[in-house]
C-alpha positions in Angstrom: 87.9 115.8 73.5 90.9 117.9 73.4 91.9 119.6 76.1 91.9 123.3 76.0 91.7 126.5 78.1 88.5 125.8 79.9 85.7 128.5 80.9 84.7 128.6 85.0 82.6 126.3 86.4 79.1 127.1 87.7 78.3 126.9 90.8 76.1 123.6 90.4 78.4 122.3 89.0 81.4 122.9 91.8 79.0 121.2 93.7 78.0 118.1 91.5 82.2 117.8 91.5 82.4 117.9 95.4 79.0 115.4 95.8 80.9 113.4 93.0 83.9 113.4 95.3 82.6 112.6 98.7 80.6 110.1 96.8 83.6 108.4 95.8 85.4 108.2 98.9 81.9 106.9 100.7 81.7 103.9 98.2 85.6 103.5 98.0 85.0 103.0 102.6 82.1 100.4 101.5 83.0 98.7 98.7 87.2 99.5 98.4 86.9 100.9 94.9 86.4 104.5 93.4 82.3 105.0 92.8 82.2 104.5 89.0 81.1 107.3 87.1 79.9 107.8 83.3 81.0 111.2 82.2 78.0 111.0 79.2 75.7 111.0 81.9 76.8 115.0 83.0 76.3 118.0 81.5 78.8 119.3 78.9 81.1 121.0 80.8 81.2 118.0 83.0 82.3 115.7 80.2 85.0 117.9 79.3 88.4 116.4 79.7 90.2 118.1 82.1 92.9 117.7 84.6 92.5 118.1 88.6 93.9 117.8 92.0 91.6 116.8 94.9 93.3 117.6 97.9 91.9 116.1 101.9 92.0 118.0 105.2 90.8 117.3 108.6 90.7 120.3 110.8 92.5 122.1 108.3 95.6 119.3 108.4 96.9 117.8 104.9 95.1 114.5 104.9 95.8 113.5 101.3 96.5 115.0 97.6 96.3 113.3 94.7 95.8 113.9 90.9 96.8 114.6 87.2 99.2 117.1 85.8 97.5 116.3 82.1 94.0 115.7 81.3 93.0 111.8 80.4 89.2 111.7 81.1 86.4 113.9 81.8 86.8 115.8 84.7 83.6 114.0 86.3 85.7 110.7 86.1 89.1 112.4 86.9 87.1 113.7 90.0 85.7 110.2 91.3 88.9 108.6 90.7 91.3 111.1 92.4 88.9 111.6 95.6 89.3 107.9 96.2 92.8 108.0 95.0 93.6 110.7 97.8 91.4 109.0 100.5 92.9 105.9 100.2 96.1 105.6 98.0 98.3 108.5 99.2 101.7 106.7 100.3 101.9 109.6 102.7 99.1 108.7 105.1 97.0 105.3 106.0 93.9 104.6 104.2 91.0 106.8 105.1 88.5 105.4 108.0 85.1 105.7 108.6 85.4 107.5 111.3 87.6 110.4 110.0 84.9 110.6 106.7 82.3 113.5 109.0 85.4 115.4 109.7 86.7 115.8 105.8 87.1 118.7 104.2 87.5 118.3 100.3 89.2 120.9 98.3 88.9 120.5 94.4 91.8 121.9 91.4 90.9 122.1 88.4 93.8 122.9 86.1 94.3 124.5 82.8 97.0 123.0 80.6 100.3 123.5 81.5 102.6 125.6 79.6 106.5 125.8 79.2 108.3 128.8 80.3 111.5 129.9 78.5 114.0 131.1 80.9 117.9 131.5 80.5 118.9 131.4 84.3 117.4 131.0 87.8 117.1 135.0 87.7 115.1 135.1 84.6 112.9 132.2 85.7 112.0 133.7 89.5 111.3 137.3 87.4 109.1 135.3 85.3 107.0 133.4 87.6 104.0 134.8 88.9 103.6 134.7 92.7 99.7 133.3 94.3 98.9 132.4 90.5 101.5 129.8 88.8 101.2 126.3 89.8 104.6 125.1 89.0 106.0 121.8 87.6 109.6 121.0 87.6 111.2 118.3 85.2 115.1 117.1 84.7 115.9 114.2 83.7 114.1 111.6 86.5 113.0 114.4 88.5 109.7 115.6 88.4 107.7 117.7 91.0 104.5 120.0 91.5 103.3 122.6 93.6 99.7 123.5 93.6 99.0 127.7 93.2 97.6 127.3 96.8 101.4 126.3 97.9 101.7 129.8 97.5 100.4 130.4 100.7 102.7 128.5 102.7 105.8 129.9 100.8 104.9 132.8 99.5 108.7 134.1 97.9 109.0 133.3 94.7 112.7 131.9 95.8 111.6 129.3 98.5 109.0 128.6 96.5 111.4 127.2 93.6 113.5 126.1 96.3 111.3 124.0 98.2 110.1 122.6 94.5 113.3 121.3 93.6 113.4 119.5 97.0 110.0 117.8 96.3 111.5 116.9 92.9 114.4 114.9 94.4 117.1 117.6 94.1 119.1 120.0 96.5 117.7 123.1 96.9 120.3 125.1 95.2 120.2 123.0 92.3 120.3 124.6 88.9 120.9 123.1 85.5 120.4 123.8 81.4 118.4 120.9 81.5 115.8 122.1 83.9 112.3 122.8 82.5 109.4 124.6 84.5 105.7 124.6 83.1 103.2 126.8 84.5 99.4 126.1 85.2 96.6 127.7 86.8 93.9 126.8 88.9 90.2 126.9 89.5 90.0 125.9 93.2 86.8 125.2 95.5 85.7 123.3 98.4 
C-alpha cells in the first residue's frame, strides 16, 4: 500500500490501537517479544501503511518513546512493534518491569507523510514553522533529529524549539548551514 494523507481514525480504531499497544507490552513482559499482529485481520483503516510513535509515561514522566518517521508497515503492526520497543528498547531507560505496567500511560501519535520545507535563512525557516502544529525532522549530513508536535507543550517558542531540535540532532543550538534540511509533519495523537 502507498502512504498517503490519511483520514482521521475513528474512536473505535483508536481504542483498538491502544489495546494492541498494551497487549504488545504485556506480551513483551511475558515472552520478551512484541505481539505478532497480522494487519489483514483488521479493518481497512488499520491496514493502511502509516508511521507512528508510541510514547509511554508513568505519572506524567517519560518512560519510553520509539517510532518511525516513515511508514513501513500497516499501522496495527507499527503500533505493536513501537509499543514493545518503547517499553523494552528505548536506550534512555531500563526495560519496563511488570510492577510498572499498571501505572503506564500509553500515547500514540500517527504521523502524516513528512514534507520538505523550503527556506533560504534561519529567519525564513522560523517564519514558516507552525507552532503547536508541526513536528519537525532536521537532517544535516549524519545528524538527524525529530520533535513530535507534542514537544511544543514544553518548548512553545519557535526559536527555542529549533535550537533544542538542533541539539537533539547532535549539533550546536546556534548551528546554521546551507546543507540543513527540515521536513514537517503533523500527528493525530490519542491516549
